[in-house]
C-alpha positions in Angstrom: 96.3 97.1 97.4 95.9 94.9 94.4 96.4 96.2 90.9 94.6 94.9 87.8 98.0 94.4 86.1 101.7 94.7 86.7 101.6 97.5 84.1 99.1 99.5 86.2 101.3 98.9 89.2 104.3 100.4 87.5 102.3 103.4 86.2 100.9 104.1 89.6 103.3 106.2 91.6 102.6 106.7 95.3 105.0 108.0 97.9 104.7 109.4 101.4 106.5 112.8 102.0 109.3 113.3 104.5 107.0 114.5 107.3 104.5 111.6 106.8 101.5 114.0 106.8 101.2 114.2 103.0 100.6 111.3 100.6 101.9 112.2 97.2 99.8 110.7 94.4 99.8 111.0 90.6 96.5 112.2 89.2 95.9 108.6 87.9 96.5 107.1 91.4 94.3 109.7 93.1 91.5 109.0 90.6 91.8 105.2 90.9 91.7 105.4 94.8 88.8 107.9 94.7 86.9 105.6 92.4 87.5 102.7 94.7 86.5 104.7 97.7 83.2 105.9 96.0 82.4 102.3 94.9 83.0 100.8 98.3 81.3 103.5 100.4 78.3 103.7 98.1 77.2 100.6 96.2 79.6 98.3 98.2 77.9 99.1 101.5 74.5 98.6 100.0 75.5 95.2 98.5 77.1 94.0 101.8 74.0 95.1 103.8 71.8 93.0 101.4 74.1 90.0 101.9 73.8 90.4 105.7 70.1 90.8 105.6 69.7 87.7 103.3 71.9 85.6 105.6 70.0 86.9 108.7 66.7 85.6 107.2 68.2 82.1 107.0 67.6 81.7 110.8 69.8 81.0 113.8 72.7 83.5 113.6 75.0 81.4 115.9 75.5 78.7 113.3 74.9 80.8 110.2 78.2 80.7 108.2 76.9 83.0 105.5 76.0 85.6 108.1 79.4 85.5 109.8 81.2 85.6 106.4 79.2 88.6 105.3 79.9 90.4 108.6 83.7 89.6 108.2 83.5 91.0 104.6 81.8 94.1 105.9 84.5 94.6 108.5 87.3 94.3 105.9 85.5 96.6 103.6 85.0 99.3 106.3 88.7 99.1 107.2 89.6 99.6 103.5 87.1 102.6 103.3 88.7 104.1 106.4 92.2 103.6 104.9 91.3 105.1 101.6 89.7 108.1 103.3 92.9 108.7 105.2 95.0 108.6 102.0 92.6 110.8 100.1 92.3 113.4 102.9 96.1 113.8 103.1 96.8 113.5 99.3 98.6 116.0 97.2 98.6 115.4 93.5 102.0 115.6 91.9 105.5 114.3 92.5 107.1 114.3 95.9 110.1 116.5 96.0 113.2 114.4 95.5 116.9 115.1 95.3 119.2 112.5 93.7 121.7 111.1 96.1 119.4 111.7 99.1 117.2 108.9 100.4 113.5 109.7 100.4 110.1 108.4 99.4 109.9 107.6 95.7 113.6 106.8 95.5 115.2 103.6 94.3 117.8 102.9 97.1 120.8 100.6 97.2 122.3 99.7 100.5 125.0 97.5 101.8 124.9 95.8 105.2 128.0 96.8 107.1 130.3 93.8 107.7 128.8 92.0 104.7 129.1 92.4 101.0 125.4 91.9 100.3 123.7 94.8 98.5 120.0 95.3 98.4 118.1 97.6 96.0 114.5 98.6 96.7 111.9 101.3 96.3 111.2 103.5 99.3 107.5 104.2 99.0 104.1 103.7 100.4 102.7 100.1 100.4 100.2 101.3 97.8 103.1 100.9 95.4 103.3 97.2 96.3 102.9 96.1 92.7 106.3 97.7 91.7 108.6 95.3 89.9 111.2 95.7 92.7 110.8 95.2 96.5 109.1 98.1 98.3 110.0 99.2 101.8 107.9 101.7 103.6 109.4 105.0 104.8 107.8 104.1 108.2 109.5 100.7 108.4 112.6 100.5 110.8 115.0 100.5 107.8 113.1 103.1 105.9 112.9 105.5 108.9 116.6 105.0 109.6 117.8 105.8 106.1 115.3 108.5 105.2 117.2 111.7 104.5 120.6 110.0 104.4 123.0 110.7 101.6 125.2 108.4 99.6 128.0 107.2 101.9 126.0 107.8 105.1 125.5 104.9 107.5 122.4 104.3 109.5 121.6 101.8 112.3 118.1 100.4 113.0 116.6 97.8 115.2 115.1 94.6 113.9 111.9 93.2 115.5 114.1 90.7 117.4 116.0 93.6 119.0 119.2 93.1 117.1 120.7 96.3 115.6 121.9 96.4 112.0 124.0 99.1 110.3 123.7 99.8 106.6 125.5 102.1 104.2 123.7 104.0 101.5 125.3 103.3 98.1 122.8 104.9 95.8 119.5 106.9 95.8 117.9 107.8 92.5 114.3 108.7 91.6 112.2 105.7 90.7 111.2 105.7 87.1 109.4 102.4 86.9 109.7 99.9 84.0 
């Protein structure tokens, strides 16, 4: 989801709970997502319907680029409305419960790839936090799911899309405080 500014992205805290049935949102994030949902599902739908109707009046629909573009836009908007509804329906306003030293959503995590000296630090959070100043990994990603709930010093193995297994060691897990 795009943010109006990097500052807004840093202020907006979104994390998915351990059981994936709750989306934790700050009041600010909830209000912003609710406003977007209301705009898209109300005036947004009316506007796109008018675009489709205007393009339909131009004639032959098979070769009507404006009509096809408006229908594509409508499909993307409806998908966003559906996604927002899912987030809002499962939202809890507040901070996700977090314990320093235990990997979970809303935590800044540092891992090391076993057999390598490379360390990677990232935020484990919902993709709604994609404007964060550090990389964001979803708790539902293979790596995120493998390390969720692990403690400092624990190792976890996960499968990459190519089928190769990778083992990582958790070096640090601290609550994300933004910048």
